[in-house]
C-alpha positions as CSV (number, residue, x, y, z in Angstrom):
1,X,-26.3,-32.9,32.5
2,X,-23.6,-35.6,32.2
3,X,-25.1,-39.0,33.3
4,X,-22.9,-40.8,35.8
5,X,-25.3,-43.7,36.9
6,X,-24.3,-42.9,40.5
7,X,-26.4,-41.8,43.5
8,X,-25.1,-40.1,46.6
9,X,-26.8,-41.3,49.9
10,X,-26.6,-39.1,53.0
11,X,-26.8,-40.6,56.5
12,X,-26.5,-39.2,60.0
13,X,-23.6,-39.2,62.4
14,X,-25.8,-38.5,65.4
15,X,-26.3,-41.3,67.9
16,X,-28.0,-39.6,70.8
17,X,-31.1,-37.5,71.5
18,X,-30.2,-34.3,73.3
19,X,-33.1,-34.1,75.8
20,X,-33.3,-37.8,76.8
21,X,-31.1,-40.9,76.9
22,X,-32.6,-42.6,73.8
23,X,-30.1,-43.8,71.3
24,X,-30.6,-43.0,67.7
25,X,-28.8,-43.0,64.3
26,X,-29.6,-44.2,60.8
27,X,-32.9,-46.0,60.3
28,X,-31.3,-49.0,58.5
29,X,-34.2,-50.0,56.3
30,X,-34.2,-46.5,54.7
31,X,-30.7,-47.2,53.4
32,X,-31.3,-50.9,52.5
33,X,-34.6,-50.6,50.7
34,X,-33.3,-47.6,48.6
35,X,-30.1,-49.4,47.9
36,X,-31.8,-52.6,46.7
37,X,-34.1,-50.7,44.3
38,X,-31.3,-48.5,42.9
39,X,-28.8,-51.3,42.6
40,X,-31.3,-53.5,40.7
41,X,-31.8,-50.6,38.3
42,X,-28.1,-50.5,37.6
43,X,-27.0,-47.6,39.8
44,X,-23.8,-47.4,41.9
45,X,-23.9,-45.6,45.2
46,X,-21.7,-43.8,47.7
47,X,-22.5,-43.0,51.3
48,X,-21.7,-39.7,52.9
49,X,-22.4,-38.0,56.2
50,X,-22.0,-34.5,57.7
51,X,-18.8,-35.6,59.6
52,X,-17.8,-38.6,57.6
53,X,-16.6,-41.8,59.2
54,X,-18.6,-44.4,61.1
55,X,-22.4,-44.4,61.2
56,X,-24.5,-45.3,64.2
57,X,-27.7,-47.4,63.7
58,X,-30.9,-46.6,65.5
59,X,-31.4,-49.7,67.6
60,X,-35.2,-49.7,67.0
61,X,-34.6,-50.0,63.3
62,X,-33.0,-53.4,63.9
63,X,-36.1,-54.9,65.6
64,X,-37.5,-56.2,62.3
65,X,-34.3,-58.1,61.7
66,X,-34.4,-59.6,65.2
67,X,-38.0,-60.7,64.8
68,X,-37.3,-62.2,61.4
69,X,-34.4,-64.1,62.8
70,X,-36.4,-65.4,65.7
71,X,-39.2,-66.9,63.5
72,X,-36.9,-68.0,60.7
73,X,-37.9,-65.5,58.1
74,X,-35.1,-63.3,56.8
75,X,-35.9,-60.5,54.4
76,X,-33.6,-58.1,52.6
77,X,-33.0,-56.1,55.7
78,X,-31.7,-59.1,57.7
79,X,-29.6,-60.2,54.8
80,X,-28.0,-56.8,54.4
81,X,-27.4,-56.6,58.1
82,X,-25.6,-59.9,58.0
83,X,-23.6,-58.9,54.9
84,X,-20.2,-57.9,56.3
85,X,-19.1,-56.1,53.1
86,X,-22.3,-54.1,53.0
87,X,-22.2,-53.1,56.7
88,X,-18.5,-52.0,56.2
89,X,-19.8,-49.3,54.0
90,X,-21.0,-47.6,57.2
91,X,-17.6,-47.7,58.8
92,X,-15.9,-45.0,56.8
93,X,-18.4,-42.8,55.0
94,X,-17.4,-39.8,52.9
95,X,-17.5,-36.4,54.4
96,X,-20.2,-34.2,52.8
97,X,-17.8,-31.3,52.4
98,X,-15.5,-33.5,50.3
99,X,-18.2,-34.5,47.8
100,X,-18.3,-33.2,44.2
101,X,-21.9,-33.3,42.9
102,X,-20.6,-33.7,39.4
103,X,-19.9,-37.3,40.1
104,X,-23.6,-38.1,40.8
105,X,-27.1,-38.0,39.2
106,X,-29.0,-37.7,42.4
107,X,-28.7,-37.2,46.2
108,X,-30.9,-39.1,48.7
109,X,-31.1,-38.3,52.4
110,X,-32.0,-41.4,54.5
111,X,-33.8,-40.9,57.8
112,X,-33.5,-41.9,61.4
113,X,-34.1,-39.4,64.2
114,X,-30.3,-38.7,64.2
115,X,-30.8,-36.6,61.1
116,X,-32.8,-34.1,63.2
117,X,-29.6,-33.2,65.1
118,X,-26.9,-32.9,62.5
119,X,-28.5,-32.5,59.0
120,X,-29.9,-28.9,59.7
121,X,-26.7,-27.9,61.3
122,X,-24.5,-28.8,58.4
123,X,-23.8,-25.8,56.1
124,X,-21.9,-28.2,53.8
125,X,-24.9,-30.4,53.4
126,X,-27.2,-27.4,52.6
127,X,-24.7,-26.1,50.0
128,X,-24.2,-29.5,48.4
129,X,-27.9,-30.1,48.2
130,X,-28.4,-26.7,46.5
131,X,-25.7,-27.5,44.0
132,X,-27.4,-30.8,43.1
133,X,-30.7,-29.1,42.6
134,X,-29.4,-26.1,40.6
135,X,-27.4,-28.5,38.4
136,X,-30.7,-30.2,37.3
137,X,-30.2,-33.2,39.5
138,X,-32.7,-35.0,41.7
139,X,-32.9,-34.2,45.4
140,X,-34.7,-36.9,47.4
141,X,-35.3,-37.5,51.1
142,X,-37.3,-39.9,53.3
143,X,-38.8,-39.8,56.8
144,X,-36.4,-37.5,58.9
145,X,-34.2,-37.1,55.8
146,X,-36.1,-33.9,54.9
147,X,-34.4,-32.3,58.0
148,X,-31.5,-31.9,55.5
149,X,-33.7,-29.7,53.3
150,X,-34.6,-27.1,56.0
151,X,-31.6,-24.8,55.6
152,X,-31.1,-25.3,51.9
153,X,-31.3,-22.0,50.0
154,X,-30.9,-21.5,46.3
155,X,-28.7,-18.9,44.6
156,X,-31.7,-16.5,44.6
157,X,-31.9,-16.6,48.4
158,X,-35.1,-18.6,48.6
159,X,-35.5,-21.9,50.5
160,X,-35.5,-24.9,48.2
161,X,-38.8,-26.1,49.6
162,X,-40.5,-22.8,49.2
163,X,-43.7,-23.3,47.1
164,X,-43.0,-26.9,46.6
165,X,-45.0,-30.1,47.4
166,X,-43.1,-31.8,50.2
167,X,-43.5,-34.4,53.0
168,X,-41.6,-35.9,55.9
169,X,-42.2,-37.6,59.2
170,X,-45.4,-36.1,60.6
171,X,-46.0,-34.6,64.0
172,X,-48.8,-37.2,64.6
173,X,-46.3,-39.9,63.9
174,X,-43.8,-38.4,66.4
175,X,-46.6,-38.5,69.0
176,X,-47.5,-42.1,68.3
177,X,-43.8,-43.0,68.4
178,X,-43.6,-41.3,71.8
179,X,-40.8,-39.0,70.5
180,X,-42.7,-35.7,70.5
181,X,-41.1,-34.6,73.8
182,X,-37.6,-35.8,72.8
183,X,-37.2,-34.3,69.3
184,X,-35.7,-30.8,68.8
185,X,-38.4,-29.5,66.5
186,X,-41.6,-30.4,64.6
187,X,-40.4,-31.3,61.1
188,X,-43.9,-31.0,59.6
189,X,-44.2,-27.4,61.0
190,X,-40.6,-26.4,60.0
191,X,-41.1,-27.4,56.4
192,X,-44.3,-25.3,56.3
193,X,-42.5,-22.3,57.9
194,X,-40.1,-22.3,55.0
195,X,-43.0,-22.3,52.5
196,X,-43.2,-26.0,51.8
197,X,-46.6,-27.3,50.8
198,X,-46.6,-30.2,53.2
199,X,-48.9,-33.2,52.8
200,X,-49.2,-36.5,54.5
201,X,-50.9,-39.9,54.3
202,X,-54.5,-40.2,55.6
203,X,-53.3,-42.7,58.1
204,X,-50.1,-42.3,60.2
205,X,-47.3,-44.6,59.0
206,X,-49.0,-45.1,55.7
207,X,-46.9,-44.8,52.5
208,X,-46.8,-41.3,51.1
209,X,-44.4,-40.0,48.4
210,X,-44.5,-36.5,46.9
211,X,-42.9,-35.4,43.7
212,X,-42.4,-31.8,42.7
213,X,-40.0,-31.6,39.7
214,X,-36.6,-32.6,40.9
215,X,-37.6,-32.8,44.5
216,X,-38.9,-36.1,45.7
217,X,-39.8,-36.7,49.4
218,X,-41.2,-39.6,51.4
219,X,-43.1,-39.4,54.7
220,X,-41.8,-42.5,56.7
221,X,-40.0,-45.8,56.6
222,X,-43.1,-47.4,54.9
223,X,-42.5,-45.1,52.0
224,X,-38.9,-45.9,51.3
225,X,-39.4,-48.5,48.5
226,X,-41.8,-46.2,46.8
227,X,-39.5,-43.1,46.9
228,X,-36.7,-45.3,45.6
229,X,-38.8,-46.3,42.7
230,X,-39.8,-42.7,42.1
231,X,-36.2,-41.6,42.0
232,X,-35.2,-44.4,39.6
233,X,-38.1,-43.5,37.3
234,X,-37.3,-39.8,37.3
235,X,-33.6,-40.6,36.6
236,X,-34.7,-42.7,33.6
237,X,-36.8,-39.7,32.3
238,X,-33.9,-37.3,32.7
239,X,-31.6,-39.7,30.9
240,X,-34.0,-39.9,28.0
241,X,-34.3,-36.2,27.8
242,X,-30.5,-35.8,27.9
243,X,-30.1,-38.3,25.0
244,X,-32.3,-36.2,22.7
245,X,-30.6,-34.1,20.0
246,X,-29.7,-30.7,21.3
247,X,-31.2,-29.1,18.2
248,X,-34.6,-29.9,19.6
249,X,-34.2,-27.4,22.4
250,X,-32.9,-24.5,20.1
């Protein structure tokens, strides 16, 4: 694998729930926290979406920034939200179907309920993800990001998640967030239907990251920093392997 030191981040284009009037979109912290960790580790990133173009933000994902501003405490999320150059990255994202996986070392799917509506319906995203995986590259997803894994099939016809340890936003968490009647499906259940060996934190909304080879998934927003660190660590391991003399593998 040719090392590029670049990561592709996938975000949603969907801004509305289908059953109710709630607004949705990208959960901003799942982009920001991943970006901060990867950037500090020296990686460049591009952002893509199923349709390309402008990205909606889940309004509830901005509550932390508003609270921080109100009490005079600004964290990384608030600083990134104020950063005009950073936020412009969400104005004109790449279209998934136009992306060449050869230009990246990993793909990461950020969450937000919006991903439940367009990630599984994007054949281009499913195909791209399979190409990443079968090229020996990392596939990562957080919270509702694993919705993008549901329709990914490998060249042998099996689901990518089949037989693999995996996690994602739990049904208990959907109920506690009062979204169980609004979402189009139960992510926890759908991952299991496709053969995924689903696990979750003992307590809802607790951090939980699962690694199974090149597949790295995180349960919820609380897990974003940890999944970011896991991806960076795995990339370092793969880079070290790639630098070894080829004679060692003959």
